[in-house]
C-alpha positions as CSV (number, residue, x, y, z in Angstrom):
1,M,1.5,28.3,-37.6
2,A,3.1,26.3,-40.9
3,E,6.4,26.8,-39.0
4,F,5.1,24.2,-36.0
5,G,4.2,21.7,-38.9
6,F,0.4,21.9,-38.1
7,N,-2.4,20.6,-39.9
8,E,-5.5,22.5,-40.5
9,H,-7.4,20.5,-37.6
10,H,-4.3,20.5,-35.1
11,Q,-4.3,24.0,-35.8
12,N,-7.5,24.8,-35.0
13,E,-7.3,22.9,-31.8
14,V,-4.2,24.9,-30.5
15,I,-6.2,27.9,-31.3
16,N,-9.0,26.7,-29.3
17,Y,-6.8,25.9,-26.2
18,M,-5.3,29.3,-26.6
19,R,-8.6,31.0,-26.4
20,F,-9.2,29.0,-23.5
21,A,-6.0,29.9,-21.6
22,R,-6.7,33.5,-22.7
23,S,-10.0,33.4,-21.1
24,K,-8.7,31.8,-17.8
25,R,-5.6,34.9,-17.9
26,V,-8.3,37.5,-18.2
27,L,-10.2,36.5,-15.3
28,R,-7.6,35.8,-13.3
29,L,-6.5,39.2,-13.7
30,K,-9.8,40.9,-13.1
31,T,-9.3,39.0,-9.8
32,I,-6.3,40.6,-9.4
33,D,-7.6,44.1,-10.3
34,S,-10.3,43.2,-8.0
35,C,-8.2,42.7,-4.9
36,F,-6.7,46.3,-5.5
37,E,-9.7,48.3,-5.6
38,E,-11.1,46.7,-2.7
39,L,-7.9,47.8,-0.9
40,K,-8.5,51.6,-2.2
41,D,-11.8,51.5,-1.5
42,S,-11.9,49.8,2.0
43,R,-8.8,51.2,3.5
44,L,-7.9,54.7,1.6
45,V,-10.6,56.6,3.2
46,E,-8.1,59.8,5.1
47,E,-5.4,61.3,3.9
48,T,-2.6,60.8,6.2
49,F,-1.5,56.9,7.2
50,T,1.4,55.6,9.0
51,V,4.2,53.4,8.0
52,D,2.9,50.5,10.2
53,E,-0.3,51.1,8.3
54,V,0.7,51.6,4.8
55,R,3.3,48.1,5.6
56,E,-0.3,46.4,6.8
57,M,-2.1,46.9,3.9
58,L,1.0,45.9,1.7
59,D,1.4,43.2,3.4
60,G,-2.3,41.8,3.4
61,L,-2.5,43.1,-0.4
62,Q,0.8,40.7,-1.5
63,A,-1.1,37.8,0.6
64,V,-4.0,38.6,-1.6
65,V,-2.3,38.5,-4.9
66,R,0.4,36.1,-3.9
67,G,-2.7,33.2,-3.5
68,E,-4.9,34.6,-6.5
69,V,-1.2,33.8,-8.8
70,E,-0.2,30.9,-7.2
71,M,-3.7,29.2,-7.7
72,E,-3.7,30.4,-11.1
73,L,-0.2,28.6,-11.8
74,I,-1.6,25.5,-10.4
75,N,-4.6,25.7,-12.1
76,T,-2.2,26.0,-15.1
77,A,-0.3,23.3,-14.4
78,H,-3.0,20.7,-13.9
79,T,-5.4,22.0,-16.7
80,N,-2.0,20.9,-18.8
81,V,-1.7,17.6,-17.2
82,L,-5.3,17.3,-18.3
83,L,-4.9,17.9,-22.0
84,L,-2.3,15.4,-22.1
85,R,-3.8,13.0,-20.5
86,Q,-6.6,13.4,-23.5
87,L,-3.8,13.3,-26.2
88,F,-1.7,9.8,-24.1
89,S,-5.3,8.2,-23.7
90,Q,-6.0,8.8,-27.9
91,A,-2.8,7.3,-28.3
92,E,-3.0,4.5,-26.9
93,K,-5.9,3.1,-28.2
94,F,-3.7,2.9,-31.4
95,Y,-1.2,1.3,-29.6
96,L,1.1,4.5,-29.9
97,R,4.0,6.0,-27.7
98,L,4.2,9.8,-27.4
99,Q,7.2,11.3,-26.2
100,S,7.8,15.5,-25.1
101,D,10.9,17.1,-24.7
102,I,10.7,19.5,-21.7
103,S,13.4,21.7,-22.3
104,E,11.4,23.2,-25.7
105,L,9.3,24.0,-23.2
106,E,11.7,27.1,-22.6
107,N,12.8,27.4,-26.1
108,R,12.9,31.3,-26.7
109,E,12.8,31.6,-30.6
110,L,9.3,29.1,-30.3
111,L,7.9,31.0,-27.6
112,E,8.2,34.6,-29.5
113,Q,6.8,32.3,-32.4
114,V,4.1,31.3,-30.6
115,A,3.4,35.0,-29.3
116,E,3.8,36.0,-32.6
117,F,0.8,34.1,-34.0
118,E,-1.4,34.9,-30.4
119,K,-0.7,38.8,-31.7
120,T,-1.9,38.2,-35.6
121,D,-3.1,35.2,-37.1
122,F,-4.9,34.6,-33.7
123,K,-7.8,36.7,-34.6
124,T,-8.3,35.7,-37.9
125,T,-8.9,32.4,-36.9
126,D,-12.4,33.8,-35.4
127,K,-13.8,33.3,-38.9
128,I,-13.3,29.1,-38.5
129,N,-16.5,27.3,-37.9
130,Q,-15.8,25.4,-34.8
131,E,-16.6,21.6,-34.8
132,T,-20.1,21.0,-32.9
133,S,-18.8,17.4,-31.4
134,K,-16.4,16.8,-28.7
135,P,-12.5,17.1,-30.5
136,K,-10.8,14.2,-30.2
137,L,-7.2,12.8,-32.3
138,A,-8.6,11.2,-35.8
139,P,-8.1,7.9,-36.5
140,L,-5.6,6.4,-38.9
141,N,-7.0,5.5,-42.4
142,E,-8.0,1.5,-42.3
143,G,-5.6,1.0,-45.1
144,G,-1.5,1.6,-45.4
145,V,0.3,2.0,-42.3
146,S,-2.8,1.2,-40.2
147,E,-3.8,-2.2,-41.6
148,L,-0.5,-3.3,-41.1
149,L,0.0,-1.8,-37.8
150,N,-3.2,-3.7,-37.0
151,K,-2.3,-7.1,-38.6
152,E,1.2,-7.0,-36.1
153,I,-0.9,-5.9,-33.8
154,T,-3.3,-9.2,-34.1
155,R,0.3,-11.2,-34.5
156,L,1.7,-9.9,-31.3
157,Q,-1.1,-11.1,-29.3
158,E,-1.6,-14.5,-30.7
159,E,1.7,-15.1,-30.0
160,N,1.5,-13.7,-26.0
161,D,-1.7,-15.7,-25.9
162,K,0.3,-18.8,-27.4
163,L,3.7,-17.9,-24.8
164,K,1.2,-17.6,-22.2
165,A,-0.4,-20.9,-22.1
166,R,3.2,-22.8,-23.0
167,L,4.0,-21.2,-20.1
168,R,1.0,-22.3,-17.9
169,T,1.8,-25.5,-19.6
170,L,5.3,-25.7,-18.0
171,E,3.9,-24.5,-14.7
172,T,1.4,-27.2,-14.4
173,Q,4.4,-29.8,-15.1
174,A,6.8,-27.8,-12.8
175,M,4.4,-28.3,-9.9
176,S,3.7,-32.0,-10.9
177,A,7.4,-32.7,-10.8
178,L,7.7,-31.1,-7.6
179,D,4.9,-33.3,-6.1
180,E,6.1,-36.2,-6.9
181,R,9.1,-35.3,-5.7
182,T,8.2,-34.4,-2.7
183,R,5.9,-38.0,-2.1
184,A,9.1,-40.0,-3.5
185,E,11.1,-38.4,-0.6
186,R,8.6,-38.2,2.1
187,A,8.1,-42.6,1.1
188,L,11.9,-42.8,1.4
189,K,12.0,-41.2,4.5
190,D,9.3,-43.2,6.0
191,L,11.2,-46.5,4.9
192,Q,14.3,-45.6,6.8
193,K,12.6,-45.0,9.5
194,V,10.8,-48.5,9.4
195,Q,14.5,-50.0,8.9
196,G,15.8,-47.4,11.7
197,E,13.5,-48.9,14.0
198,Q,13.6,-52.6,13.2
199,Q,17.1,-52.2,14.1
200,L,16.4,-50.4,17.1
201,A,14.1,-52.8,18.4
202,S,16.6,-55.9,17.5
203,Q,19.5,-54.3,19.1
204,S,17.7,-53.3,21.8
205,Q,16.4,-56.8,22.3
206,D,20.1,-58.4,21.9
207,I,21.4,-55.8,24.4
208,S,18.6,-56.9,26.9
209,C,19.7,-60.8,26.5
210,L,23.1,-60.3,27.1
211,E,22.1,-57.3,30.3
212,D,19.9,-61.0,31.6
213,T,22.7,-63.5,31.3
214,V,25.3,-60.8,32.4
215,A,22.9,-60.7,36.3
216,A,22.7,-64.4,36.1
217,L,26.1,-65.1,35.9
218,R,26.4,-62.2,38.4
219,E,24.1,-64.0,40.8
220,D,26.0,-67.0,39.9
221,Y,28.9,-65.7,41.0
222,E,27.9,-64.3,44.4
223,R,25.8,-67.6,45.0
224,S,29.6,-69.5,44.8
225,L,31.4,-67.1,46.8
226,S,29.0,-67.9,49.9
227,A,28.8,-71.7,48.8
228,N,33.2,-72.3,48.2
229,A,36.0,-69.8,47.9
230,V,38.0,-72.4,46.0
231,S,35.6,-71.4,42.7
232,Q,35.6,-67.7,43.1
233,K,38.5,-67.3,40.8
234,D,36.5,-70.0,38.1
235,L,33.7,-67.3,38.4
236,K,36.0,-64.1,38.0
237,E,37.1,-65.5,35.2
238,N,33.4,-66.6,33.6
239,L,32.5,-63.1,34.6
240,I,35.1,-61.3,33.1
241,S,35.1,-63.8,30.2
242,A,31.2,-62.9,29.8
243,K,32.4,-59.1,29.7
244,H,34.0,-59.9,26.9
245,E,31.5,-61.9,25.1
246,L,29.5,-58.7,26.1
247,L,32.1,-56.2,24.2
248,R,32.2,-58.6,21.8
249,V,28.8,-59.1,20.7
250,Q,28.1,-55.7,20.9
251,E,30.9,-54.9,18.3
252,Q,29.0,-57.5,16.5
253,L,26.2,-55.5,16.4
254,A,27.8,-52.1,15.8
255,M,29.0,-54.2,12.7
256,A,26.1,-56.0,12.1
257,E,24.4,-52.4,12.0
258,K,26.4,-50.8,9.6
259,E,26.4,-54.3,7.1
260,L,22.8,-53.4,7.3
261,D,22.7,-49.8,6.4
262,K,25.2,-51.3,3.8
263,K,22.8,-53.6,2.1
264,F,19.5,-51.5,2.8
265,Q,21.4,-48.9,0.0
266,Q,21.9,-52.1,-1.9
267,T,18.4,-52.9,-2.0
268,A,16.3,-52.6,-5.0
269,A,13.8,-50.1,-3.2
270,Y,16.5,-47.7,-2.0
271,R,17.7,-47.9,-5.7
272,N,15.0,-47.2,-7.3
273,M,14.2,-44.4,-4.8
274,K,17.5,-42.7,-5.7
275,E,17.0,-43.1,-9.1
276,I,13.7,-41.8,-9.0
277,L,15.1,-38.5,-7.0
278,T,17.5,-37.9,-9.8
279,K,15.4,-37.9,-12.7
280,K,12.7,-35.9,-10.6
281,N,16.0,-33.8,-10.1
282,E,17.1,-33.2,-14.0
283,Q,13.1,-33.2,-14.8
284,I,12.9,-30.0,-12.4
285,K,16.3,-28.3,-14.0
286,E,15.0,-28.9,-17.4
287,I,12.1,-27.5,-16.6
288,R,13.8,-24.2,-15.1
289,K,15.9,-23.9,-17.8
290,R,12.8,-23.7,-20.4
291,L,11.3,-21.1,-17.6
292,Q,14.4,-19.1,-17.8
293,R,14.0,-19.0,-21.6
294,Y,10.4,-17.8,-22.3
295,E,10.9,-15.2,-18.7
296,P,14.8,-14.3,-18.9
297,N,13.9,-11.2,-16.9
298,E,12.0,-13.0,-13.7
């Protein structure tokens, strides 16, 4: 197996697998032979057969042989997967990543070399003593490449732990900043709600007073109509004046509401809330940038 680049240990591993595959192949061929023998003993008891009888026997034999061959092919594929699993599991213990080239499985030249090896060198290897323990990949020596590899693995693990701890710290800071922002927004909304309720109560009281005034003037006007027609003109003018006064007061109330809203925005509480929200938004942006720096793929 020198042309394959195998050392003595790996050559013995290949030989063991080929011996296992050959035993399975011989066993399956014996099973197929028994199918034909069973057909001969059970069906070929007469000297002449019709075409339909021959076709029926061949169809039955085809189904049996097909099932045996298919079962063997499936079992061979699954066996190869288990063999690869052993190799990959041992490689992963040393943080190695094995690769395979599927196209090489159909390399006719390599297949002929394997067949030649099975014909010639395979028999000579029967004299080699087989290992008593379950074969595994031999570990790398502790010195040289193995030592450097272990050091690099340890360093990467420590760096990974530090990054994880840093990430947890940043996540905690981000959650704290989000909580503070939520509390600040809730406090600002509560403050605005209280101010709005106070303004509505004041406006409702003023409107009620004006409505009472208008109602009183209207009553006076009605009483004056029945008492003296001469004062009717004056009462109408008073009513009109009162309506104008009501409109003027309503306009003043609207202006006062705008002025109150403007003054509220200029109050220290509003400015403080706004500054807190601005700072928290900047902190959240900074923390997101730092998170993206450590986890760019996310």
